[in-house]
Backbone as CSV, one residue per row, in Angstrom:
resi,resn,N_x,N_y,N_z,CA_x,CA_y,CA_z,C_x,C_y,C_z
1,MET,0.713,-1.184,0.082,0.086,-0.050,-0.088,0.879,1.220,-0.023
2,ASP,0.348,2.262,-0.645,1.057,3.571,-0.760,1.418,4.085,0.745
3,GLN,2.772,4.363,0.919,3.069,4.761,2.360,2.368,6.012,2.764
4,ARG,2.042,6.926,1.783,1.378,8.131,2.039,-0.119,7.799,2.753
5,ILE,-0.618,6.741,2.279,-1.994,6.311,2.862,-1.848,5.919,4.265
6,ILE,-0.791,5.084,4.411,-0.548,4.514,5.810,-0.221,5.759,6.741
7,ASP,0.512,6.601,6.307,0.845,7.797,7.179,-0.305,8.658,7.430
8,LEU,-1.156,8.717,6.365,-2.520,9.715,6.769,-3.237,8.898,7.562
9,TYR,-3.525,7.566,7.542,-4.288,6.790,8.494,-3.610,6.973,9.983
10,ASP,-2.347,6.951,10.029,-1.839,7.133,11.240,-1.989,8.475,11.901
11,ASP,-1.988,9.614,11.148,-2.328,10.899,11.534,-3.770,10.982,11.873
12,PHE,-4.648,10.352,11.257,-6.066,10.343,11.583,-6.379,9.552,12.968
13,THR,-5.632,8.359,12.993,-5.992,7.603,14.232,-5.336,8.235,15.554
14,HIS,-4.475,9.037,15.435,-3.775,9.775,16.485,-4.260,11.090,16.760
15,GLY,-5.390,11.550,16.265,-5.948,12.808,16.612,-5.577,13.852,15.606
16,GLY,-4.902,13.653,14.465,-4.495,14.685,13.697,-5.518,15.333,12.825
17,MET,-6.638,14.816,12.661,-7.553,15.260,11.798,-9.037,14.689,11.995
18,SER,-9.979,15.356,11.401,-11.382,14.893,11.504,-11.479,13.747,10.530
19,ARG,-12.667,12.850,10.807,-12.958,11.862,9.929,-13.384,12.332,8.448
20,ARG,-13.965,13.443,8.433,-14.345,13.987,7.115,-13.176,14.388,6.352
21,SER,-12.252,14.935,7.090,-10.972,15.444,6.305,-10.087,14.289,5.927
22,PHE,-10.087,13.174,6.719,-9.394,11.914,6.467,-9.939,11.315,5.297
23,LEU,-11.265,11.183,5.153,-11.852,10.579,3.970,-11.638,11.293,2.844
24,ASP,-11.731,12.579,2.732,-11.522,13.409,1.645,-10.095,13.263,1.123
25,ARG,-9.260,13.194,2.052,-7.785,13.114,1.565,-7.411,11.689,1.062
26,LEU,-8.100,10.778,1.736,-7.878,9.322,1.381,-8.536,9.180,-0.061
27,ALA,-9.592,9.677,-0.312,-10.084,9.597,-1.794,-9.275,10.256,-2.706
28,ALA,-8.600,11.334,-2.319,-7.652,12.066,-3.285,-6.493,11.153,-3.572
29,LEU,-6.013,10.462,-2.582,-4.757,9.590,-2.689,-5.040,8.247,-3.543
30,ALA,-6.257,7.717,-3.124,-6.759,6.554,-3.681,-7.126,6.710,-5.054
31,GLY,-7.674,7.952,-5.451,-8.047,8.128,-6.831,-9.527,8.368,-6.982
32,SER,-10.390,7.835,-6.069,-11.867,7.872,-6.019,-12.418,7.556,-4.662
33,THR,-13.637,7.987,-4.534,-14.355,7.627,-3.400,-14.409,6.107,-3.136
34,ALA,-14.806,5.367,-4.193,-14.999,3.976,-4.384,-13.644,3.333,-3.957
35,ALA,-12.458,3.788,-4.495,-11.276,3.199,-4.277,-10.862,3.376,-2.714
36,ALA,-11.275,4.550,-2.157,-11.071,4.994,-0.790,-11.751,3.920,0.173
37,THR,-12.898,3.609,-0.276,-13.734,2.583,0.557,-13.203,1.382,0.634
38,THR,-12.525,0.869,-0.394,-11.851,-0.461,-0.505,-10.650,-0.330,0.382
39,VAL,-9.797,0.666,0.272,-8.545,0.883,0.915,-8.916,0.943,2.635
40,LEU,-9.850,1.636,2.834,-10.355,1.779,4.206,-10.577,0.465,4.912
41,SER,-11.136,-0.503,4.188,-11.331,-1.830,4.724,-10.124,-2.719,4.962
42,VAL,-9.100,-2.187,4.358,-7.875,-2.857,4.597,-7.108,-2.305,5.886
43,LEU,-7.235,-0.965,5.840,-6.704,-0.096,6.933,-7.322,-0.408,8.374
44,GLN,-8.605,-0.633,8.386,-9.139,-0.737,9.770,-8.987,-2.186,10.252
45,SER,-9.155,-2.287,11.624,-8.984,-3.540,12.256,-10.182,-4.510,11.795
46,ASN,-9.829,-5.772,11.802,-10.769,-6.798,11.346,-10.589,-7.802,12.675
47,TYR,-11.535,-7.588,13.635,-11.607,-8.367,14.887,-11.962,-9.825,14.681
48,ALA,-12.388,-10.295,13.517,-12.575,-11.633,13.292,-11.188,-12.217,13.457
49,LYS,-10.064,-11.583,13.203,-8.777,-12.234,13.188,-8.063,-12.148,14.576
50,ALA,-8.941,-11.602,15.624,-8.306,-11.435,16.799,-8.160,-12.638,17.662
51,GLN,-8.947,-13.778,17.351,-8.931,-14.952,18.292,-7.794,-15.779,18.013
52,THR,-6.671,-15.532,18.265,-5.546,-16.420,17.982,-5.520,-17.377,19.229
53,VAL,-5.860,-16.888,20.365,-6.064,-17.742,21.463,-7.475,-17.665,21.878
54,GLN,-8.328,-18.744,21.785,-9.768,-18.675,22.038,-10.192,-18.430,23.683
55,GLU,-11.200,-17.730,23.715,-11.636,-17.443,25.215,-11.662,-18.650,25.961
56,ASN,-12.109,-19.765,25.293,-12.330,-21.014,25.994,-11.089,-22.006,25.896
57,ASP,-9.922,-21.459,25.566,-8.749,-22.253,25.394,-8.401,-22.986,26.682
58,PRO,-8.182,-24.307,26.666,-8.148,-25.057,27.896,-6.802,-24.762,28.762
59,ARG,-5.939,-24.075,28.072,-4.776,-23.770,28.817,-4.881,-22.502,29.819
60,ILE,-5.988,-21.853,29.783,-6.231,-20.698,30.457,-7.467,-20.482,31.199
61,THR,-7.749,-19.624,32.095,-8.861,-19.152,32.730,-9.021,-17.584,32.614
62,ALA,-10.185,-17.124,32.355,-10.221,-15.741,32.166,-11.523,-15.075,32.846
63,GLU,-11.466,-13.847,33.392,-12.520,-13.266,34.098,-12.299,-11.740,34.084
64,THR,-13.258,-11.063,34.264,-13.255,-9.494,34.451,-13.150,-9.293,35.976
65,VAL,-12.357,-8.406,36.402,-12.076,-8.230,37.824,-12.108,-6.729,38.110
66,ASP,-12.517,-6.258,39.242,-12.444,-5.014,39.772,-11.000,-4.786,40.328
67,ILE,-10.419,-3.598,39.933,-9.128,-3.087,40.553,-9.445,-2.273,41.686
68,PRO,-8.955,-2.570,42.936,-9.248,-1.645,44.219,-8.461,-0.462,43.943
69,GLY,-9.159,0.561,44.528,-8.340,1.945,44.723,-9.056,2.838,43.815
70,ILE,-9.545,2.452,42.693,-10.071,3.459,41.653,-11.633,3.048,41.308
71,GLN,-12.545,3.955,41.556,-13.832,3.499,41.311,-14.084,3.280,39.810
72,GLY,-14.633,2.111,39.681,-14.963,1.624,38.169,-13.841,0.943,37.491
73,LEU,-12.786,0.918,37.958,-11.645,0.506,37.237,-11.537,-1.042,37.121
74,LYS,-11.639,-1.579,36.005,-11.731,-3.026,35.679,-10.563,-3.473,34.741
75,GLY,-10.429,-4.855,34.819,-9.399,-5.493,33.959,-9.907,-6.941,33.560
76,TYR,-9.311,-7.365,32.668,-9.413,-8.708,31.980,-8.265,-9.597,32.570
77,LEU,-8.552,-10.336,33.623,-7.417,-11.174,34.079,-7.504,-12.562,33.615
78,VAL,-6.333,-12.934,33.047,-6.143,-14.307,32.382,-4.913,-14.996,33.132
79,LYS,-5.210,-16.248,33.445,-4.159,-16.915,34.130,-3.954,-18.230,33.634
80,PRO,-2.685,-18.840,33.461,-2.484,-20.187,32.951,-3.184,-21.076,33.971
81,LYS,-3.740,-22.244,33.409,-4.514,-23.117,34.187,-3.525,-24.202,34.674
82,ASP,-3.650,-24.636,35.868,-2.849,-25.779,36.516,-1.483,-25.438,36.444
83,ALA,-1.147,-24.155,36.656,0.369,-23.818,36.792,0.923,-24.154,38.122
84,ALA,2.160,-24.492,38.255,2.579,-24.898,39.485,3.475,-23.660,40.060
85,GLY,3.416,-23.344,41.423,4.170,-22.317,41.947,3.408,-20.969,41.654
86,LYS,4.163,-19.925,42.333,3.797,-18.559,41.846,4.192,-18.151,40.663
87,LEU,3.428,-17.371,40.012,3.824,-16.914,38.640,4.038,-15.514,38.567
88,PRO,4.876,-14.994,37.594,4.921,-13.551,37.297,3.839,-12.938,36.719
89,THR,3.736,-11.572,36.919,2.500,-11.032,36.526,2.819,-9.727,35.441
90,VAL,1.814,-9.477,34.641,2.071,-8.636,33.565,0.748,-7.928,33.248
91,ILE,0.904,-6.471,33.177,-0.337,-5.693,32.758,-0.106,-5.325,31.213
92,VAL,-1.165,-5.666,30.597,-1.159,-5.401,29.139,-2.065,-4.181,28.861
93,ILE,-1.330,-3.192,28.212,-2.068,-1.837,27.946,-2.448,-1.616,26.560
94,HIS,-3.653,-1.278,26.372,-4.155,-1.239,25.020,-3.712,-0.019,24.212
95,GLU,-4.052,-0.009,22.924,-3.946,1.129,22.141,-4.856,2.154,22.439
96,ASN,-5.066,3.188,21.545,-5.882,4.255,21.768,-7.447,4.163,21.441
97,ARG,-7.746,2.791,21.425,-9.203,2.507,21.225,-9.687,1.819,22.359
98,GLY,-8.870,1.536,23.379,-9.464,0.721,24.557,-9.298,-0.699,24.612
99,LEU,-9.757,-1.350,25.513,-9.560,-2.881,25.696,-10.397,-3.660,24.629
100,ASN,-10.062,-3.678,23.474,-10.880,-4.243,22.355,-10.476,-5.752,22.269
101,PRO,-11.227,-6.414,21.284,-10.969,-7.965,21.222,-9.523,-8.305,20.924
102,HIS,-8.912,-7.471,20.180,-7.501,-7.806,19.804,-6.490,-7.711,21.088
103,ILE,-6.729,-6.816,21.866,-5.889,-6.636,23.122,-6.325,-7.608,24.130
104,LYS,-7.604,-8.066,24.124,-7.939,-9.236,24.931,-7.242,-10.476,24.532
105,ASP,-7.159,-10.595,23.246,-6.390,-11.734,22.694,-4.929,-11.691,23.054
106,VAL,-4.371,-10.539,22.959,-3.006,-10.393,23.328,-2.732,-10.735,24.736
107,THR,-3.577,-10.415,25.596,-3.569,-10.619,26.975,-3.552,-12.250,27.207
108,ARG,-4.528,-12.846,26.446,-4.495,-14.388,26.582,-3.220,-14.948,26.023
109,ARG,-2.683,-14.362,25.067,-1.366,-14.878,24.456,-0.288,-14.797,25.591
110,VAL,-0.239,-13.579,26.256,0.605,-13.439,27.401,0.593,-14.592,28.428
111,ALA,-0.547,-14.962,28.766,-1.010,-15.891,29.844,-0.462,-17.195,29.263
112,THR,-0.542,-17.562,28.011,-0.093,-18.863,27.585,1.415,-19.009,27.621
113,GLN,2.106,-17.906,27.983,3.544,-17.976,28.051,4.067,-18.205,29.538
114,GLY,2.962,-18.310,30.369,3.302,-18.690,31.906,3.223,-17.438,32.667
115,PHE,2.456,-16.380,32.275,2.277,-15.194,33.161,0.803,-15.061,33.521
116,ILE,0.617,-14.351,34.712,-0.673,-13.969,35.094,-0.868,-12.526,34.338
117,ALA,-1.872,-12.421,33.422,-1.780,-11.220,32.551,-3.173,-10.517,32.768
118,LEU,-2.972,-9.203,32.968,-4.277,-8.332,33.234,-4.320,-7.281,32.044
119,GLY,-5.413,-7.459,31.271,-5.656,-6.458,30.242,-6.448,-5.404,30.965
120,LEU,-5.773,-4.184,31.194,-6.378,-3.155,31.938,-7.142,-2.252,31.133
121,ASP,-8.479,-2.003,31.363,-9.233,-1.119,30.641,-9.297,0.362,31.119
122,TYR,-8.465,1.116,30.508,-8.361,2.329,30.912,-9.583,3.321,30.822
123,LEU,-10.610,2.826,30.035,-11.670,3.522,29.740,-12.874,2.950,30.822
124,SER,-12.595,1.934,31.656,-13.694,1.432,32.397,-14.295,2.454,33.487
125,PRO,-13.443,3.317,33.942,-14.105,4.371,34.930,-15.067,5.307,34.182
126,MET,-14.952,5.383,32.787,-15.772,6.256,32.028,-16.882,5.383,31.349
127,GLY,-17.184,4.154,31.842,-18.146,3.263,31.432,-17.803,2.071,30.625
128,GLY,-16.548,2.019,30.254,-15.903,0.853,29.572,-15.645,1.163,28.078
129,THR,-14.881,0.202,27.434,-14.565,0.459,26.049,-15.631,0.304,25.102
130,PRO,-15.861,1.174,24.308,-17.106,1.096,23.342,-16.848,0.206,22.150
131,ALA,-17.651,-0.222,21.349,-17.458,-0.903,20.222,-17.064,-0.019,19.065
132,ASP,-17.581,1.185,19.134,-17.117,2.164,18.153,-15.732,2.660,18.309
133,GLU,-14.746,2.414,17.387,-13.331,2.956,17.670,-13.262,4.245,17.774
134,ASP,-14.195,5.109,16.845,-13.896,6.554,16.951,-14.298,7.070,18.277
135,LYS,-15.320,6.643,18.793,-15.662,6.813,20.348,-14.785,6.431,21.158
136,GLY,-14.022,5.355,21.048,-12.965,5.024,21.940,-11.710,5.937,21.917
137,ARG,-11.404,6.390,20.720,-10.272,7.422,20.665,-10.767,8.607,21.298
138,GLU,-12.081,9.036,21.035,-12.488,10.147,21.717,-12.410,10.212,23.219
139,MET,-12.718,9.036,23.787,-12.719,8.829,25.282,-11.199,8.879,25.710
140,ILE,-10.350,8.221,25.018,-8.960,8.277,25.362,-8.460,9.730,25.464
141,GLY,-8.955,10.497,24.492,-8.385,11.853,24.606,-8.888,12.738,25.812
142,GLN,-9.959,12.190,26.378,-10.313,12.744,27.573,-9.602,12.408,29.032
143,LEU,-8.800,11.408,28.853,-8.153,10.800,29.953,-7.050,11.882,30.398
144,LYS,-6.941,12.206,31.672,-5.858,13.068,32.217,-4.647,12.282,32.402
145,THR,-3.435,12.783,32.243,-2.162,12.169,32.562,-2.152,11.501,33.862
146,GLN,-2.617,12.279,34.925,-2.612,11.805,36.399,-3.602,10.618,36.543
147,ASP,-4.648,10.601,35.800,-5.504,9.417,35.835,-4.903,8.176,35.309
148,VAL,-4.168,8.351,34.082,-3.501,7.182,33.532,-2.460,6.651,34.418
149,THR,-1.699,7.621,35.023,-0.822,7.091,36.014,-1.398,6.329,37.217
150,ALA,-2.461,6.859,37.777,-3.120,6.357,38.834,-3.657,4.933,38.580
151,TYR,-4.300,4.822,37.330,-4.811,3.526,37.107,-3.751,2.460,36.819
152,GLY,-2.556,2.862,36.325,-1.464,1.802,36.117,-0.961,1.449,37.492
153,LYS,-0.700,2.457,38.444,-0.287,2.187,39.761,-1.175,1.223,40.561
154,ALA,-2.412,1.421,40.342,-3.427,0.591,40.999,-3.270,-0.703,40.485
155,ALA,-3.223,-0.974,39.181,-2.969,-2.213,38.603,-1.787,-3.000,39.110
156,VAL,-0.701,-2.221,39.345,0.576,-2.860,39.698,0.304,-3.267,41.129
157,ALA,-0.344,-2.403,42.134,-0.489,-2.856,43.530,-1.458,-4.134,43.453
158,TYR,-2.480,-4.182,42.604,-3.382,-5.279,42.511,-2.501,-6.600,42.241
159,LEU,-1.759,-6.578,41.144,-1.013,-7.753,40.710,0.072,-8.158,41.794
160,LYS,0.721,-7.108,42.348,1.721,-7.458,43.349,1.176,-8.124,44.586
161,GLY,-0.168,-7.864,44.948,-0.964,-8.512,45.985,-1.516,-9.894,45.723
162,LEU,-1.509,-10.280,44.487,-2.189,-11.561,44.179,-1.517,-12.768,44.916
163,PRO,-2.221,-13.620,45.567,-1.738,-14.772,46.385,-0.891,-15.759,45.359
164,ASP,-1.376,-15.830,44.092,-0.687,-16.791,43.194,0.259,-16.042,42.288
165,GLY,0.606,-14.843,42.551,1.733,-14.173,41.853,2.852,-14.227,42.661
166,ASN,4.131,-13.944,41.878,5.397,-13.952,42.665,5.865,-12.676,43.247
167,GLY,4.975,-11.669,43.102,5.346,-10.278,43.684,6.005,-9.423,42.629
168,LYS,6.424,-9.951,41.446,7.033,-9.173,40.433,5.918,-8.683,39.405
169,VAL,6.086,-7.519,38.808,5.047,-7.077,37.857,5.842,-6.368,36.711
170,GLY,5.292,-6.766,35.526,5.785,-6.067,34.336,4.695,-5.542,33.671
171,ALA,4.900,-4.720,32.579,3.946,-4.052,31.777,4.318,-3.996,30.216
172,ILE,3.286,-4.336,29.413,3.568,-4.302,27.971,2.411,-3.479,27.299
173,GLY,2.802,-2.604,26.435,1.742,-1.775,25.961,2.125,-1.420,24.446
174,PHE,1.016,-0.973,23.764,1.002,-0.856,22.248,0.667,0.494,21.891
175,CYS,1.324,1.287,21.097,0.874,2.478,20.642,0.700,3.543,21.837
176,TRP,-0.655,4.015,22.059,-0.900,4.739,23.288,-0.453,3.856,24.563
177,GLY,-0.602,2.618,24.517,-0.227,1.878,25.626,1.204,1.796,25.884
178,GLY,1.922,1.842,24.764,3.379,1.961,24.785,3.824,3.219,25.472
179,GLY,3.230,4.324,25.156,3.458,5.598,25.934,3.167,5.473,27.407
180,ALA,2.022,4.801,27.721,1.433,4.460,28.991,2.597,3.633,29.921
181,VAL,3.200,2.764,29.141,4.109,1.885,29.821,5.514,2.877,30.370
182,ASN,5.720,3.632,29.310,6.826,4.647,29.700,6.603,5.447,30.843
183,THR,5.287,5.969,30.754,4.815,6.843,31.881,4.711,6.154,33.204
184,LEU,4.342,4.824,33.210,4.161,4.060,34.534,5.613,3.729,34.930
185,ALA,6.580,3.556,34.089,7.788,3.228,34.541,8.596,4.282,35.237
186,VAL,8.176,5.604,34.786,8.801,6.785,35.523,8.002,7.008,36.887
187,ASN,6.779,6.553,36.958,6.114,7.034,38.255,5.786,5.848,39.187
188,GLU,6.198,4.638,38.918,5.922,3.387,39.657,7.211,2.602,39.966
189,PRO,7.819,2.867,41.098,9.068,2.305,41.507,8.994,0.663,41.692
190,ASN,7.772,0.203,41.638,7.614,-1.259,41.832,7.388,-1.872,40.574
191,LEU,7.493,-1.254,39.427,7.379,-1.944,38.275,8.781,-2.547,37.964
192,ASN,8.790,-3.826,37.664,9.974,-4.482,37.368,10.491,-4.569,35.894
193,ALA,9.534,-4.520,35.069,9.928,-4.635,33.560,8.963,-3.987,32.867
194,GLY,9.274,-3.244,31.790,8.294,-2.507,30.874,8.808,-2.885,29.447
195,VAL,7.801,-3.122,28.668,7.957,-3.379,27.134,6.959,-2.343,26.446
196,ALA,7.584,-1.370,25.624,6.800,-0.411,25.009,7.011,-0.545,23.504
197,TYR,5.839,-0.963,22.857,5.812,-1.020,21.429,5.388,0.427,20.775
198,TYR,6.182,0.975,20.061,5.961,2.221,19.421,5.366,3.213,20.266
199,GLY,5.772,3.516,21.393,5.189,4.383,22.378,5.904,5.629,22.504
200,GLY,5.153,6.800,22.761,5.656,7.946,23.075,6.627,7.870,24.163
201,GLN,7.762,8.640,24.091,8.892,8.494,25.083,8.592,9.624,26.272
202,PRO,9.131,9.353,27.399,9.046,10.279,28.521,10.007,11.395,28.358
203,LYS,9.724,12.458,29.196,10.850,13.483,29.183,12.135,13.057,29.600
204,ALA,13.120,13.636,29.040,14.477,13.065,29.425,14.877,13.247,30.929
205,GLU,14.332,14.321,31.453,14.673,14.611,32.773,13.885,13.844,33.796
206,ASP,12.871,12.996,33.248,12.227,11.932,34.160,12.869,10.555,34.151
207,VAL,13.559,10.325,33.082,14.238,8.984,32.777,14.936,8.455,34.180
208,PRO,15.818,9.259,34.854,16.299,8.686,36.093,15.446,8.212,37.026
209,LYS,14.062,8.413,37.109,13.142,7.958,38.049,12.784,6.373,37.681
210,ILE,13.206,5.982,36.598,12.801,4.637,36.103,13.598,3.596,36.829
211,ASN,12.941,2.532,37.512,13.607,1.500,38.106,13.406,0.289,37.248
212,ALA,12.466,0.030,36.360,12.303,-1.059,35.757,13.279,-1.357,34.602
213,ALA,13.475,-2.445,34.257,14.215,-2.750,32.961,13.300,-2.496,31.791
214,MET,13.761,-1.954,30.847,13.000,-1.494,29.752,13.389,-2.219,28.373
215,MET,12.327,-2.561,27.604,12.473,-3.007,26.190,11.606,-2.157,25.283
216,LEU,12.041,-1.558,24.270,11.371,-0.601,23.472,11.544,-1.151,21.987
217,HIS,10.342,-1.300,21.429,10.261,-1.684,19.890,9.864,-0.559,19.085
218,TYR,10.195,-0.394,18.015,9.920,0.737,16.966,9.872,0.159,15.554
219,GLY,8.813,0.767,14.815,8.872,0.349,13.389,9.761,1.419,12.571
220,GLY,10.463,0.935,11.793,11.547,1.753,11.037,10.773,2.861,10.158
221,LEU,9.529,2.736,9.809,8.893,3.741,9.025,8.137,4.639,9.831
222,ASP,8.104,4.500,11.090,7.269,5.489,12.082,7.982,6.566,12.316
223,GLU,8.094,7.566,11.588,8.958,8.710,11.776,8.379,9.597,12.814
224,ARG,7.019,9.703,13.101,6.301,10.435,14.120,6.859,9.981,15.472
225,ILE,6.898,8.757,15.818,7.368,8.246,17.140,8.909,8.238,17.210
226,ASN,9.458,7.746,16.050,10.921,7.553,16.191,11.760,8.811,16.361
227,ALA,10.945,9.982,16.175,11.744,11.176,16.387,12.248,11.352,17.763
228,GLY,11.682,10.709,18.775,11.828,10.674,20.111,12.829,9.780,20.654
229,ILE,13.387,8.776,19.768,14.248,7.655,20.184,15.594,8.238,20.629
230,PRO,16.337,9.229,19.873,17.615,9.554,20.318,17.792,10.143,21.704
231,ALA,16.779,11.093,21.993,16.846,11.793,23.246,16.576,10.643,24.528
232,TYR,15.658,9.714,24.240,15.279,8.740,25.186,16.482,7.822,25.486
233,GLU,17.107,7.358,24.285,18.233,6.459,24.594,19.487,7.152,25.215
234,THR,19.650,8.467,24.875,20.664,9.174,25.549,20.462,9.287,27.029
235,ALA,19.239,9.461,27.332,18.812,9.716,28.848,19.104,8.315,29.578
236,LEU,18.630,7.250,28.868,18.690,5.927,29.557,20.209,5.675,29.729
237,LYS,20.996,5.931,28.675,22.500,5.555,28.896,23.081,6.401,30.126
238,GLN,22.825,7.712,30.095,23.299,8.534,30.958,22.947,8.223,32.511
239,ALA,21.707,7.640,32.546,21.182,7.466,33.935,21.517,5.915,34.307
240,GLY,22.181,5.214,33.484,22.653,3.843,33.707,21.588,2.872,33.882
241,LYS,20.533,3.068,33.096,19.362,2.159,33.147,19.543,0.864,32.185
242,THR,18.893,-0.204,32.671,18.843,-1.326,31.773,17.814,-1.220,30.757
243,TYR,18.279,-1.495,29.571,17.223,-1.202,28.459,17.771,-1.980,27.301
244,GLU,16.789,-2.306,26.331,17.118,-2.809,25.016,16.161,-1.950,23.977
245,ILE,16.758,-1.621,22.912,15.940,-0.915,21.962,16.125,-1.683,20.667
246,TYR,14.981,-1.827,19.968,15.017,-2.473,18.707,14.166,-1.666,17.541
247,VAL,14.806,-1.293,16.470,14.044,-0.725,15.344,13.920,-1.779,14.257
248,TYR,12.727,-1.972,13.837,12.467,-2.968,12.730,12.246,-2.366,11.413
249,GLU,13.279,-2.508,10.620,13.339,-1.742,9.363,12.284,-2.185,8.434
250,GLY,11.515,-1.299,7.741,10.362,-1.643,6.676,9.134,-1.844,7.523
251,ALA,8.975,-1.652,8.896,7.903,-1.886,9.617,7.285,-0.502,9.868
252,ASN,5.920,-0.541,9.976,5.074,0.595,10.231,4.870,0.696,11.730
253,HIS,4.304,1.977,12.191,3.632,1.982,13.508,2.581,0.944,13.441
254,ALA,2.308,0.284,14.769,1.195,-0.735,14.862,1.542,-1.997,14.026
255,PHE,2.893,-2.296,13.884,3.205,-3.448,13.120,2.850,-4.834,13.769
256,ASN,2.647,-4.670,15.146,2.297,-5.916,15.880,0.698,-6.386,15.729
257,ASN,0.012,-5.450,15.356,-1.570,-5.443,15.389,-1.960,-6.345,14.151
258,ASP,-2.135,-7.690,14.334,-2.490,-8.596,13.185,-3.853,-8.426,12.706
259,THR,-4.698,-7.478,13.313,-5.987,-7.276,12.854,-6.104,-6.299,11.859
260,GLY,-4.987,-5.626,11.636,-4.949,-4.612,10.538,-3.847,-4.883,9.387
261,ALA,-4.514,-5.473,8.259,-3.602,-5.865,7.305,-2.635,-4.896,6.724
262,ALA,-2.896,-3.675,6.590,-1.953,-2.660,5.883,-0.832,-2.601,6.762
263,ARG,-0.789,-2.518,8.005,0.412,-2.169,8.783,1.030,-3.332,9.432
264,TYR,0.333,-4.496,9.757,0.842,-5.603,10.212,2.103,-6.158,9.579
265,ASN,3.119,-6.504,10.222,4.357,-7.082,9.774,4.644,-8.330,10.492
266,LYS,4.336,-9.465,9.936,4.453,-10.687,10.647,5.929,-10.947,11.039
267,GLU,6.924,-10.628,10.192,8.294,-10.998,10.492,8.722,-10.167,11.764
268,ALA,8.402,-8.792,11.689,8.799,-8.023,12.682,8.061,-8.319,13.980
269,ALA,6.790,-8.581,13.899,5.828,-8.952,15.062,6.319,-10.179,15.744
270,ASP,6.710,-11.311,15.046,7.075,-12.472,15.576,8.525,-12.265,16.276
271,LEU,9.365,-11.519,15.698,10.693,-11.399,16.245,10.544,-10.545,17.677
272,ALA,9.639,-9.495,17.549,9.520,-8.655,18.677,8.902,-9.488,19.922
273,TRP,7.938,-10.268,19.373,7.274,-10.962,20.477,8.095,-12.163,21.179
274,SER,9.054,-12.754,20.423,9.886,-13.617,20.935,10.867,-12.917,21.922
275,ARG,11.291,-11.810,21.507,12.238,-10.952,22.409,11.393,-10.496,23.680
276,THR,10.278,-10.211,23.467,9.449,-9.617,24.617,9.227,-10.662,25.667
277,VAL,8.864,-11.929,25.291,8.666,-13.007,26.225,9.863,-13.393,26.902
278,ALA,10.947,-13.509,26.219,12.290,-13.790,26.904,12.705,-12.730,27.910
279,PHE,12.402,-11.346,27.438,12.677,-10.265,28.283,11.888,-10.320,29.690
280,LEU,10.632,-10.495,29.577,9.685,-10.603,30.618,10.123,-11.811,31.689
281,LYS,10.267,-12.894,31.003,10.691,-14.022,31.826,12.027,-13.695,32.588
282,LYS,13.016,-13.170,31.988,14.272,-12.893,32.634,14.084,-11.992,33.793
283,TYR,13.369,-10.842,33.592,13.173,-9.839,34.625,12.179,-10.048,35.632
284,LEU,11.213,-10.825,35.427,10.030,-11.150,36.248,10.302,-12.563,37.042
285,ALA,11.307,-13.248,36.869,11.350,-14.598,37.499,11.565,-14.389,38.967
């Protein structure tokens, strides 16, 4: 697909323009309104592809739980079934559309790797993630930074206190959630490991506050987010933090999201996932 179309969609999904403006510009790039409609079907998420680990998979148990400390805050808690001993725990942080079927599936994938996984719904105090993605993005835009931090800290405390957890907590996030992982790492000293996929970086002066080991994944074509890599890496080095940075050449923003055909990059996603699982197992053991 024309990279200009992918970049246009990225601008739209991150609040850079109205839907009407986006559709008008898409039609201009695609050549017609009809062609734009076809292209849009490829750009948008197809949640029928989200079930790589079924909800009734015999390897796991899943339930919706209330997170203490924040009125209305809920999460999708998935545990490996019949696991021996106490397990490491991981918060899974969604993109800017909320806890949708894809992120629930990612949460189940994390659990199949031997972690207790919590897909935190940052929109639950506002009534929960809606089916309408545009509405979800609108609600994300209404969240205050201090609330995002408070929700993440409440989730860390919840997982740290689980009797079947080993007391160590990690976080993995995508897009908006990747930025939320970086923010949580700055503000939560009890976070042991953070994995941010193409997430916005924290301010350089805040990096010394990070205690967690960090793994950062970026798509090589994601110029908007990648502009912040040099300053972040410099700050991590100067502060003596434990971190790993990977840039996947030829991959776009959201390359891990296998429900969106236009930006999904299987080679990059598979490699990043294998690195992520090994990293979390190392630092949450």
